[in-house]
C-alpha positions as CSV (number, residue, x, y, z in Angstrom):
1,M,74.8,98.0,100.9
2,L,73.7,94.4,101.8
3,H,76.3,91.7,101.4
4,I,75.4,88.1,100.9
5,F,77.8,86.2,103.1
6,T,78.7,83.1,101.2
7,D,81.7,80.8,101.3
8,A,83.0,82.7,98.3
9,Y,82.7,86.0,100.1
10,F,84.6,84.8,103.2
11,M,87.2,83.1,100.9
12,Q,87.8,86.5,99.2
13,E,88.5,87.9,102.7
14,A,91.0,85.0,103.3
15,L,92.6,85.9,99.9
16,K,93.1,89.5,101.1
17,E,95.1,88.0,104.0
18,A,97.1,85.9,101.6
19,R,98.1,88.9,99.6
20,L,99.3,90.6,102.8
21,A,101.5,87.6,103.5
22,A,102.9,87.8,100.0
23,A,103.7,91.5,100.5
24,L,105.8,90.5,103.5
25,G,107.7,87.8,101.6
26,E,105.7,85.0,103.3
27,V,104.1,82.1,101.5
28,P,100.7,83.6,100.5
29,V,98.2,81.8,102.7
30,G,95.4,83.6,104.4
31,A,92.7,82.6,106.8
32,V,89.6,84.1,108.5
33,V,87.4,82.7,111.3
34,V,83.7,83.3,111.1
35,S,81.2,83.2,113.9
36,N,77.5,83.9,113.4
37,G,78.1,85.3,110.0
38,R,80.8,87.7,111.2
39,I,84.6,87.6,110.8
40,I,86.1,87.4,114.3
41,A,89.7,86.7,113.3
42,R,92.0,87.4,110.3
43,A,95.5,86.0,109.8
44,H,98.2,85.1,107.3
45,N,101.4,83.1,107.3
46,L,104.1,84.7,109.5
47,T,106.6,81.9,109.6
48,E,109.4,84.0,108.2
49,T,108.5,87.2,110.0
50,L,108.3,85.4,113.4
51,N,111.0,82.8,112.6
52,D,108.5,80.2,113.8
53,V,107.5,77.1,111.8
54,T,104.2,76.9,113.6
55,A,103.1,80.4,112.5
56,H,100.8,79.2,109.7
57,A,97.8,81.3,108.8
58,E,95.4,78.7,110.4
59,M,97.3,78.6,113.7
60,M,97.4,82.4,113.9
61,A,93.7,82.6,113.1
62,I,92.8,79.9,115.8
63,T,94.7,81.9,118.4
64,A,93.1,85.2,117.4
65,A,89.6,83.7,117.4
66,A,90.1,82.0,120.8
67,N,91.3,85.3,122.2
68,F,88.3,87.1,120.8
69,L,85.9,84.5,122.2
70,G,87.7,84.2,125.5
71,G,88.0,80.4,125.3
72,K,89.9,77.7,123.5
73,Y,87.0,76.1,121.7
74,L,85.8,77.4,118.3
75,E,82.5,75.6,118.3
76,G,80.0,77.1,115.9
77,C,82.9,78.8,114.0
78,S,84.1,78.3,110.4
79,L,87.7,78.6,109.2
80,Y,88.3,79.8,105.6
81,V,91.8,79.3,104.4
82,T,93.3,79.7,100.9
83,L,95.3,76.4,101.0
84,E,94.4,73.0,102.4
85,P,95.7,72.8,106.0
86,C,98.7,70.7,106.8
87,A,98.6,67.9,109.4
88,M,99.7,70.2,112.2
89,C,96.9,72.7,111.5
90,A,94.3,70.0,111.0
91,G,95.3,68.7,114.5
92,A,94.9,72.1,116.0
93,L,91.5,72.5,114.3
94,H,90.5,69.2,115.8
95,H,91.4,70.3,119.3
96,A,89.7,73.7,118.7
97,H,86.4,71.9,117.7
98,I,86.0,74.0,114.6
99,E,82.6,73.4,113.1
100,K,83.4,74.0,109.5
101,L,86.6,74.1,107.4
102,V,86.6,75.6,104.0
103,W,89.7,75.8,101.8
104,G,90.6,77.0,98.3
105,A,93.5,75.1,96.7
106,D,94.4,71.5,97.6
107,D,97.9,70.9,98.8
108,E,99.0,67.6,97.3
109,K,102.4,67.6,99.0
110,R,101.6,68.7,102.5
111,G,97.8,68.7,102.9
112,F,96.3,66.8,105.8
113,S,93.9,64.8,103.6
114,K,97.0,62.9,102.4
115,Y,97.0,61.4,105.9
116,G,93.3,60.9,106.2
117,A,90.3,63.0,107.2
118,G,90.5,61.5,110.7
119,L,92.8,64.3,111.7
120,L,89.8,66.7,111.9
121,H,87.2,66.6,114.7
122,P,84.4,64.1,113.7
123,K,81.8,66.9,113.8
124,T,83.8,69.2,111.4
125,T,82.2,69.6,108.0
126,V,84.5,70.3,105.0
127,E,84.1,72.3,101.8
128,R,87.0,72.5,99.4
129,G,87.8,74.1,96.1
130,I,86.1,77.5,96.9
131,L,88.0,80.0,94.8
132,A,90.6,77.3,94.2
133,E,92.0,78.9,91.0
134,E,92.5,82.3,92.6
135,S,94.2,80.7,95.6
136,R,96.4,78.4,93.4
137,S,97.3,81.3,91.1
138,L,98.5,83.4,94.0
139,L,100.7,80.6,95.3
140,T,102.2,79.7,91.9
141,G,102.9,83.3,91.1
142,F,104.7,83.7,94.4
143,F,106.9,80.7,93.9
144,R,107.6,81.6,90.3
145,Q,109.0,85.0,91.5
146,R,111.2,83.2,94.0
147,R,112.8,80.9,91.5
């Protein structure tokens, strides 16, 4: 069966990771890194599991992709993440030279765009709002259960 690899397809894969995070009691954020139309890294939030505030889905995905590629730069790669990255993750994406960033739900409280798009590498292209409702619904459902 031939798959058409679109932004929505890869965001569905990131949503699968977000569901894995939720099953662990983690904030349901998932990410995948794509190179040449192929997923080379999958990750989800692990801040509670690892007791590490830096273990965001994006950070875990960057590390996994760099290990896969054998280098610290992710040039030519795209990151798909279910929630807009925070300033820390945007800075890491800048240093990794990510080519394209795609996210689902905006994060009005902690999203990097609140501080300006200059946090990303100047060559990074951005797409937002891909499967935003699915991403937002997963997050709101998680926090509703917690309260």
